[in-house]
C-alpha positions as CSV (number, residue, x, y, z in Angstrom):
1,M,49.2,51.4,-50.9
2,K,46.3,49.6,-52.6
3,V,43.0,51.6,-52.6
4,L,39.6,50.3,-53.8
5,V,37.5,53.2,-55.1
6,T,33.8,52.5,-55.9
7,G,32.2,54.7,-58.5
8,S,35.5,55.1,-60.3
9,A,33.8,56.2,-63.6
10,G,31.8,58.9,-61.7
11,F,32.6,62.6,-61.5
12,I,34.2,62.5,-58.1
13,G,35.4,58.9,-58.3
14,A,37.5,59.5,-61.4
15,A,39.0,62.6,-59.9
16,V,40.0,60.8,-56.7
17,C,41.4,57.9,-58.7
18,E,43.5,60.3,-60.8
19,R,44.9,61.9,-57.6
20,L,45.8,58.6,-56.1
21,L,47.5,57.3,-59.2
22,A,49.5,60.5,-59.6
23,R,51.1,59.9,-56.2
24,G,51.9,56.2,-57.0
25,D,49.1,54.3,-55.3
26,Q,47.6,51.1,-56.8
27,V,43.9,51.7,-57.5
28,V,41.2,49.2,-58.0
29,G,38.3,51.0,-59.6
30,V,34.8,49.5,-59.3
31,D,31.9,50.8,-61.5
32,N,28.9,49.3,-63.2
33,L,28.5,52.2,-65.8
34,D,25.0,52.8,-64.7
35,P,23.1,54.6,-67.5
36,Y,21.6,57.3,-65.2
37,Y,23.5,59.7,-67.3
38,D,25.7,59.5,-70.5
39,V,27.8,56.3,-70.3
40,E,30.2,57.6,-73.0
41,L,31.2,60.4,-70.6
42,K,31.9,57.8,-67.9
43,K,34.0,55.7,-70.4
44,A,36.0,58.8,-71.3
45,R,36.8,59.4,-67.7
46,L,37.9,55.8,-67.3
47,A,40.1,56.1,-70.4
48,R,42.2,58.7,-68.6
49,L,42.7,56.2,-65.8
50,T,43.3,53.0,-67.6
51,S,46.4,54.3,-69.3
52,S,48.1,53.8,-65.9
53,N,49.5,50.3,-65.1
54,H,48.5,50.9,-61.5
55,F,44.8,51.1,-62.3
56,H,42.7,47.9,-62.3
57,D,39.3,48.6,-63.9
58,V,36.6,46.3,-62.6
59,R,33.1,46.2,-63.9
60,A,30.7,45.4,-61.1
61,D,27.6,46.7,-59.2
62,I,28.2,47.2,-55.5
63,A,24.7,46.0,-54.9
64,D,25.8,42.6,-56.2
65,R,26.9,41.0,-52.9
66,E,28.8,38.0,-54.4
67,A,30.7,40.1,-56.9
68,L,31.8,42.6,-54.3
69,E,32.9,39.9,-51.9
70,E,35.0,38.3,-54.7
71,I,36.6,41.7,-55.4
72,F,37.5,42.3,-51.7
73,A,38.8,38.7,-51.4
74,G,40.9,38.9,-54.5
75,E,42.3,42.4,-54.2
76,Q,42.6,42.8,-50.4
77,P,42.7,46.6,-50.5
78,Q,44.3,48.4,-47.6
79,R,41.8,51.3,-47.8
80,V,38.5,51.9,-49.4
81,V,36.8,55.0,-50.8
82,N,33.0,54.5,-51.4
83,L,31.8,57.0,-54.0
84,A,29.3,54.8,-55.9
85,A,25.8,56.0,-55.3
86,Q,22.6,56.8,-57.0
87,A,22.8,60.6,-56.9
88,G,20.3,63.3,-57.5
89,V,17.5,64.7,-55.3
90,R,14.8,65.1,-57.9
91,Y,15.4,61.7,-59.4
92,S,14.7,60.1,-56.0
93,L,11.1,61.1,-56.4
94,E,10.9,59.2,-59.7
95,N,12.9,56.1,-58.9
96,P,13.2,55.6,-55.2
97,H,14.2,51.9,-55.5
98,A,17.4,52.8,-57.2
99,Y,18.5,54.7,-54.1
100,V,17.7,51.7,-51.9
101,N,19.6,49.3,-54.1
102,T,22.8,51.3,-54.5
103,N,22.9,53.6,-51.5
104,L,21.7,51.1,-48.9
105,V,22.2,47.5,-50.1
106,G,25.4,48.5,-52.0
107,F,26.8,50.3,-49.0
108,M,26.0,47.4,-46.8
109,N,28.1,45.2,-49.1
110,V,31.0,47.6,-48.9
111,L,30.9,47.6,-45.1
112,E,30.9,43.8,-45.0
113,G,33.8,43.7,-47.4
114,C,35.8,46.2,-45.2
115,R,34.8,44.2,-42.0
116,H,35.9,40.8,-43.3
117,H,39.1,41.8,-45.1
118,G,41.0,44.0,-42.7
119,T,40.4,47.4,-44.3
120,E,42.5,50.1,-42.5
121,H,40.2,53.0,-43.3
122,L,36.9,53.5,-45.1
123,V,36.1,56.9,-46.5
124,Y,32.6,57.3,-47.8
125,A,30.5,59.9,-49.5
126,S,27.7,61.6,-47.6
127,S,26.0,64.8,-48.7
128,S,25.0,68.3,-47.7
129,S,21.5,67.1,-48.4
130,V,21.4,65.4,-45.0
131,Y,20.9,68.8,-43.4
132,G,17.4,68.8,-44.8
133,A,15.0,71.0,-42.9
134,N,17.9,72.7,-40.9
135,T,17.9,76.4,-41.3
136,T,20.8,77.5,-39.1
137,L,23.7,78.5,-41.3
138,P,26.4,77.6,-41.9
139,F,25.6,73.9,-41.6
140,S,27.8,72.3,-39.0
141,V,28.6,68.6,-38.5
142,H,27.8,69.2,-34.8
143,H,24.1,70.0,-35.7
144,N,21.4,67.3,-35.5
145,V,20.3,66.1,-39.0
146,D,17.2,64.0,-38.3
147,H,14.9,65.8,-40.7
148,P,15.9,64.9,-44.3
149,V,13.5,66.2,-47.0
150,S,14.3,63.7,-49.8
151,L,14.9,60.0,-50.0
152,Y,18.4,60.7,-51.4
153,A,19.2,62.7,-48.2
154,A,17.7,59.9,-46.0
155,S,19.9,57.3,-47.8
156,K,23.0,59.3,-47.1
157,K,22.0,59.8,-43.4
158,A,21.5,56.1,-43.3
159,N,25.0,55.5,-44.6
160,E,26.4,57.6,-41.7
161,L,24.4,55.5,-39.2
162,M,25.4,52.2,-40.8
163,A,29.1,53.2,-40.9
164,H,29.0,54.2,-37.2
165,C,27.5,50.8,-36.3
166,Y,30.4,49.0,-38.0
167,S,32.9,51.3,-36.3
168,H,31.4,50.6,-33.0
169,L,30.9,46.9,-33.4
170,Y,34.0,46.0,-35.4
171,R,36.4,49.0,-34.8
172,L,36.3,49.7,-38.5
173,A,37.9,53.2,-38.9
174,A,35.4,55.1,-41.1
175,T,35.0,58.7,-42.1
176,G,32.0,60.2,-43.8
177,L,32.4,63.3,-46.0
178,R,29.4,65.6,-46.6
179,F,30.0,67.1,-50.1
180,F,28.6,70.5,-51.0
181,T,27.5,71.0,-54.6
182,V,30.5,69.7,-56.5
183,Y,31.2,71.2,-59.9
184,G,34.0,71.4,-62.5
185,P,35.5,69.7,-65.6
186,W,34.2,66.2,-66.3
187,G,31.1,67.0,-64.2
188,R,27.7,65.4,-64.2
189,P,25.3,66.2,-67.0
190,D,22.3,66.3,-64.7
191,M,23.7,69.2,-62.6
192,A,23.1,72.9,-63.0
193,L,26.4,74.0,-64.5
194,F,26.4,71.3,-67.2
195,L,22.7,71.9,-68.0
196,F,22.9,75.7,-68.1
197,T,26.1,75.7,-70.2
198,R,24.6,73.3,-72.8
199,K,21.3,75.2,-73.0
200,I,22.8,78.6,-73.2
201,L,25.1,77.6,-76.0
202,A,22.1,76.0,-77.8
203,G,20.0,79.2,-77.4
204,E,17.5,77.4,-75.2
205,P,15.9,78.7,-72.0
206,I,17.2,77.4,-68.7
207,D,15.0,76.3,-65.8
208,V,15.8,78.3,-62.8
209,F,14.1,76.9,-59.6
210,N,13.1,79.0,-56.6
211,H,13.2,82.0,-59.0
212,G,17.0,82.0,-58.8
213,H,17.1,82.6,-55.0
214,H,18.7,79.3,-54.1
215,R,22.0,79.7,-52.4
216,R,24.6,77.0,-52.7
217,D,28.1,76.3,-51.4
218,F,29.7,75.4,-54.7
219,T,32.8,73.3,-54.3
220,Y,35.4,72.7,-57.1
221,I,36.2,69.2,-58.0
222,D,40.0,69.4,-57.4
223,D,39.3,70.7,-53.9
224,I,37.1,67.8,-53.2
225,A,39.5,65.2,-54.6
226,D,42.4,66.7,-52.5
227,G,40.2,66.6,-49.4
228,V,39.2,63.0,-49.9
229,V,42.8,61.9,-50.2
230,R,43.9,63.9,-47.2
231,V,41.2,62.3,-45.1
232,L,42.0,58.8,-46.5
233,D,45.6,59.2,-45.2
234,K,44.4,59.8,-41.6
235,P,42.2,56.9,-40.4
236,A,39.5,58.0,-38.0
237,E,40.1,57.6,-34.3
238,P,37.8,57.5,-31.3
239,D,37.2,60.9,-29.6
240,P,38.4,60.6,-26.0
241,D,36.2,63.4,-25.0
242,W,33.0,62.0,-26.5
243,S,30.2,61.7,-23.9
244,G,26.9,59.8,-24.2
245,D,25.4,62.5,-21.9
246,R,26.1,65.1,-24.5
247,P,26.5,63.1,-27.8
248,D,28.3,65.0,-30.5
249,P,27.0,63.8,-34.0
250,A,30.3,64.5,-35.6
251,T,32.5,62.3,-33.4
252,S,32.2,59.1,-31.4
253,S,33.7,56.8,-28.9
254,A,34.2,54.6,-31.9
255,P,36.7,55.3,-34.7
256,H,34.1,57.2,-36.8
257,R,34.1,60.9,-37.9
258,I,32.0,63.2,-40.1
259,Y,33.3,66.2,-41.9
260,N,31.8,68.8,-44.3
261,I,33.8,69.5,-47.5
262,G,32.6,72.8,-48.9
263,N,33.9,76.1,-50.1
264,N,32.6,77.9,-47.0
265,R,30.9,80.5,-49.2
266,C,27.2,80.8,-49.9
267,I,26.6,81.9,-53.5
268,E,23.2,82.9,-54.9
269,L,22.1,80.9,-58.0
270,D,21.6,84.2,-59.9
271,R,25.3,85.1,-59.4
272,Y,26.3,81.6,-60.4
273,I,24.4,82.0,-63.7
274,E,26.0,85.5,-64.2
275,V,29.5,83.8,-64.0
276,I,28.4,81.2,-66.6
277,E,27.1,83.9,-68.9
278,E,30.4,85.9,-68.5
279,C,32.5,82.8,-69.3
280,L,30.3,81.9,-72.4
281,G,29.9,85.5,-73.6
282,R,26.2,84.9,-73.9
283,K,23.1,85.8,-71.9
284,A,20.7,83.2,-70.6
285,E,17.0,83.1,-71.2
286,K,15.5,82.2,-67.8
287,N,12.4,80.1,-67.2
288,L,11.7,81.0,-63.5
289,L,10.1,78.2,-61.6
290,P,9.1,77.6,-57.9
291,M,11.0,75.5,-55.4
292,Q,11.0,71.8,-56.4
293,P,10.0,69.0,-53.9
294,G,13.0,67.7,-52.0
295,D,15.1,70.8,-52.6
296,V,16.4,73.1,-49.8
297,P,16.8,76.8,-50.3
298,D,20.4,77.2,-49.0
299,T,23.5,75.2,-48.3
300,Y,26.6,76.6,-46.6
301,A,29.4,74.5,-45.1
302,D,31.1,75.1,-41.8
303,V,34.5,73.5,-42.4
304,D,36.2,74.4,-39.2
305,D,36.7,70.7,-38.2
306,L,38.3,70.0,-41.6
307,V,40.7,72.9,-41.2
308,R,41.5,71.9,-37.6
309,D,42.2,68.2,-38.3
310,F,43.7,68.3,-41.8
311,D,44.9,71.9,-42.2
312,Y,42.8,72.1,-45.3
313,R,40.1,74.4,-46.6
314,P,38.7,74.2,-50.2
315,D,39.2,77.7,-51.7
316,T,38.6,77.7,-55.5
317,R,36.4,80.6,-56.3
318,I,33.5,80.1,-58.8
319,E,34.9,82.6,-61.2
320,V,37.9,80.3,-61.6
321,G,36.1,77.0,-61.4
322,V,33.3,77.8,-63.8
323,R,35.9,79.1,-66.4
324,R,37.8,75.8,-66.2
325,F,34.5,73.9,-66.7
326,V,33.5,76.0,-69.7
327,D,36.9,75.6,-71.3
328,W,36.7,71.8,-70.7
329,Y,33.2,71.6,-72.1
330,K,34.0,73.5,-75.3
331,E,37.0,71.2,-75.9
332,Y,35.3,67.9,-75.0
333,Y,32.2,68.7,-77.1
334,R,34.1,70.6,-79.8
335,V,32.1,73.8,-79.4
336,A,33.6,76.8,-81.2
């Protein structure tokens, strides 16, 4: 089938495109090569995709309403995966307008494209950040998430609400996926694994927030890409048991669903750093710092719904995933 993937030069977007191409789908990749981080890395990801005759590389910003409408009208994709977003919790304190432009205006344009061009299923990226001030672990899609603690989280919660409206009003099948701390080869340079690896190899101290007591549900990129494709293949359907008297946030009387995609393991940041040190054969010099505004102390995914509906559970352990990242990093940056 023909699948439109926004954010195709991004970390998750490129991995999803690669998975779709490998099984023979036609992929229309849309990306604006935003300079939030190294554009050359994004171009290198795209170079792996453009070697396929089934990949159509389109340079456009999803916040550009006319450009996106033209893409939908010309390509007529059967299914859409929206992974384009302004990411990063801390950056949302510095440049909040970027989150409104891409995550809200851009997502609105995606929804309109799906509505007017008969899209069979929209799968879109949400985030574990939506759990915000929640402290009950593991985080469940059946929990209320009305207390975000960063604008990034608020924008992702807004995406879920917007998608539900379109499912309710126009019967657009839509599924939101809450990703939990994705890592692995070709990862984002602004994330901990990339930053720590670069600085440890350079002999520089690493900034460790919350004195290393953060706990995260680290999820390997291949597990994420596999999960996205599995979900894409099964359009959301209304929940016949949904009740407005006892509204379940994860399901709906409309064809809209929410799932966590996480490793279902809660790993302390200090242990994550230990694994990086083991893979690099070097010790880190740590600059211990307090919790940063917008951060949450712990994330931990309840993935029971994902297992039940898709017979799928991400399972790559950090010892394996971090080793693969380090091997990739050394090869890509030609580090001895």
